[in-house]
C-alpha positions in Angstrom: 102.1 -34.0 222.0 100.5 -31.4 224.4 102.6 -32.9 227.3 105.8 -32.5 225.3 105.0 -28.8 224.5 104.1 -28.1 228.1 107.4 -29.7 229.3 109.4 -27.6 226.8 107.7 -24.4 227.9 108.5 -25.2 231.5 112.1 -25.9 230.7 112.5 -22.6 228.8 110.8 -20.7 231.6 113.1 -22.3 234.2 116.1 -21.5 232.1 115.1 -17.9 231.9 114.5 -17.8 235.7 117.9 -19.4 236.2 119.6 -16.7 234.1 117.9 -13.9 235.9 118.7 -15.5 239.2 122.4 -15.9 238.3 122.5 -12.3 237.1 121.0 -11.1 240.4 123.4 -13.3 242.4 126.4 -11.9 240.4 125.2 -8.4 241.2 124.8 -9.2 244.9 128.2 -10.8 245.1 130.1 -8.0 243.2 131.5 -5.0 245.0 131.0 -1.5 243.4 134.1 -0.3 241.5 135.7 2.9 242.9 136.5 5.2 239.9 136.8 9.0 239.7 133.9 10.9 238.1 134.1 12.7 234.8 134.2 16.5 235.4 133.7 19.1 232.7 134.2 22.8 233.1 133.7 25.9 230.8 130.7 24.4 228.9 128.3 26.8 230.6 128.7 29.9 232.6 129.3 29.2 236.3 128.5 25.5 236.0 130.5 22.3 236.4 129.1 19.1 235.0 129.9 15.8 236.8 129.0 12.3 235.5 129.9 8.7 236.1 129.3 5.3 234.6 126.4 3.3 235.9 127.5 0.5 238.3 125.1 -2.4 238.7 126.7 -3.4 241.9 125.9 0.0 243.6 122.6 0.8 245.3 123.4 4.5 245.6 126.0 7.1 244.5 127.4 9.8 246.7 129.1 12.8 245.2 131.1 15.1 247.4 132.8 18.5 246.8 135.5 20.5 248.5 136.9 23.9 247.7 140.5 23.6 246.5 142.9 24.9 249.1 146.4 24.1 250.2 145.1 23.4 253.7 142.8 20.6 255.0 140.0 19.9 252.5 136.4 20.0 253.8 134.1 17.8 251.7 130.4 18.3 251.6 127.8 16.0 250.0 126.4 17.5 246.8 124.3 14.6 245.7 123.2 11.1 246.8 120.9 8.9 244.7 120.6 6.6 241.7 121.3 9.1 238.9 124.7 9.1 237.2 125.1 12.8 236.6 125.0 16.1 238.5 125.0 19.7 237.4 126.8 21.9 239.9 125.6 25.5 239.5 126.6 26.6 243.0 130.1 27.7 242.1 132.0 31.0 242.2 133.7 32.7 239.3 137.3 31.5 239.3 136.3 28.9 242.0 138.3 25.7 242.0 136.6 22.5 243.4 137.6 18.9 243.9 135.0 16.2 243.4 135.0 12.7 244.7 132.6 9.8 244.1 131.6 7.1 246.5 129.2 4.2 246.1 126.8 2.6 248.6 125.9 -1.0 248.7 123.6 -2.0 251.5 125.1 -0.4 254.6 128.6 -0.3 253.3 130.2 2.7 251.5 132.9 2.1 248.9 135.4 4.9 248.2 135.7 7.8 247.9 137.5 8.0 244.6 140.5 10.2 244.1 139.5 13.8 243.6 139.0 15.5 240.2 139.3 19.2 239.6 136.5 21.4 238.3 136.5 25.1 237.7 133.6 27.6 237.9 133.9 30.6 235.5 131.7 33.1 233.8 133.7 32.5 230.6 132.9 29.5 228.4 134.7 27.7 225.5 135.1 29.8 222.4 133.1 29.0 219.2 136.0 27.1 217.7 135.8 24.3 220.2 136.3 21.5 220.3 139.7 22.0 218.7 141.9 20.6 221.4 143.3 17.8 219.3 145.1 17.8 215.9 142.2 15.9 214.4 139.8 18.7 215.4 142.0 21.6 214.3 140.0 24.7 213.3 140.8 26.2 209.9 142.5 29.6 210.0 141.0 31.4 207.1 140.3 34.9 208.6 140.9 36.8 211.8 139.4 35.1 214.8 139.1 35.6 218.6 139.5 32.8 221.0 140.3 31.9 224.6 142.4 29.2 226.3 142.8 28.4 230.0 144.9 26.6 232.5 144.0 25.7 236.1 145.8 23.5 238.6 144.7 22.4 242.1 146.8 22.7 245.2 146.4 19.1 246.4 146.9 16.6 243.6 148.1 19.2 241.0 145.7 17.8 238.5 144.8 20.3 235.7 141.9 21.7 233.7 143.5 23.1 230.5 142.7 23.9 226.9 145.0 23.5 223.9 143.8 25.2 220.7 144.8 23.5 217.4 144.6 25.3 214.1 145.2 24.4 210.5 146.5 26.8 207.8 146.7 26.1 204.1 149.6 27.7 202.2 150.1 27.9 198.4 153.3 26.3 196.9 156.5 28.2 197.3 154.9 30.7 199.7 155.3 31.9 203.3 152.4 32.8 205.6 152.9 35.0 208.7 150.8 34.4 211.7 150.1 37.1 214.4 148.8 36.3 217.9 147.7 39.2 220.1 146.9 38.5 223.8 144.1 40.8 225.0 143.4 39.5 228.5 145.3 39.4 230.8 147.2 42.2 229.2 150.8 40.9 228.9 153.7 42.9 230.3 157.0 43.4 228.4 158.5 40.4 230.2 155.6 38.0 230.3 153.2 36.2 228.1 150.6 33.6 229.0 150.7 31.8 225.7 153.0 29.5 223.8 153.1 28.4 220.2 154.1 25.0 218.7 154.1 23.8 215.1 153.4 20.1 214.5 156.6 18.2 214.1 158.8 20.9 215.7 159.7 21.7 219.3 160.0 22.8 221.9 157.1 25.3 222.2 158.1 28.9 222.2 156.6 31.7 224.2 154.4 34.0 222.1 155.3 37.7 221.9 152.1 39.5 221.4 151.9 41.1 217.9 155.1 39.4 216.5 155.0 37.7 213.1 155.5 33.9 213.1 156.2 32.6 209.6 155.4 29.2 208.2 157.0 28.3 204.9 155.8 25.9 202.2 158.9 25.1 200.2 157.1 22.5 198.1 155.6 22.7 194.7 152.0 21.9 195.8 149.6 23.5 198.3 150.2 22.2 201.8 148.5 22.4 205.2 150.3 23.1 208.5 149.1 22.4 212.0 150.0 24.4 215.0 148.7 24.9 218.5 148.4 27.7 221.0 148.2 26.9 224.7 148.6 28.6 228.1 151.9 28.6 230.0 151.4 27.0 233.4 154.1 29.1 235.0 152.3 32.3 234.1 148.8 31.2 234.9 149.3 29.6 238.3 150.6 31.2 241.5 154.3 30.7 241.9 154.4 29.8 245.6 151.6 27.2 245.7 151.8 26.0 242.1 148.0 26.2 242.0 145.4 28.6 240.6 144.9 29.5 237.0 143.6 31.9 234.4 141.6 32.3 231.2 143.7 33.8 228.4 141.9 35.7 225.6 143.6 36.4 222.3 143.1 37.1 218.6 144.7 35.2 215.7 145.1 36.1 212.1 147.2 35.7 208.9 149.2 38.9 208.5 150.4 38.3 205.0 151.4 35.6 202.4 154.7 36.1 200.6 156.4 34.3 197.7 159.6 32.6 198.6 
């Protein structure tokens, strides 16, 4: 009886060792996967957060950064090690940076990945974020102030941008008028940095600061409407390089509700 138990324990132990050995052999045989990092801007003043998924086939991660320019990019190593995140606080206000991720296995380097744009700014998301999808729309119940942004790099023309979704509830057989006032940059008579789009309609129209935009509820019950405000790329970026960007600050309110 004792011999049988001992044999069973040995078999179980060997099976466990075999599984561990196979796992290690799989890791040694696999090459690291080259994928772009996740880059998040505007969550903290003058800070860009970079993260990536853990790769069991990699011994070391190498994060590089270059300042966005239309000329030849010059990448520097920001981080190398085994962590899967990095907080880049060495950024300038309005600075645009491209981040790439490489992985080291033994003496061989895999990558770098394609670059991802990050933006340094002393402005952060407004308090209504995250409202960049319809499911996360902020309720428009009173006057609010917000910001939105659009940035584009000069190399890959990837973007960092913010679309603000809002929801307004209108009584039956009533019309609600919405007013958007752009405060920074101050719009000229012939330009506006923002556009406006109601769900289910299109295309988006350029916002004229201070103009009334009506929404009508022709039904017999209370209804909710979704609309978004987003920056216009052609106003935010530089025309010649199709790169650059801006943070646009604005206020939003319901001007009045009228019976139809």
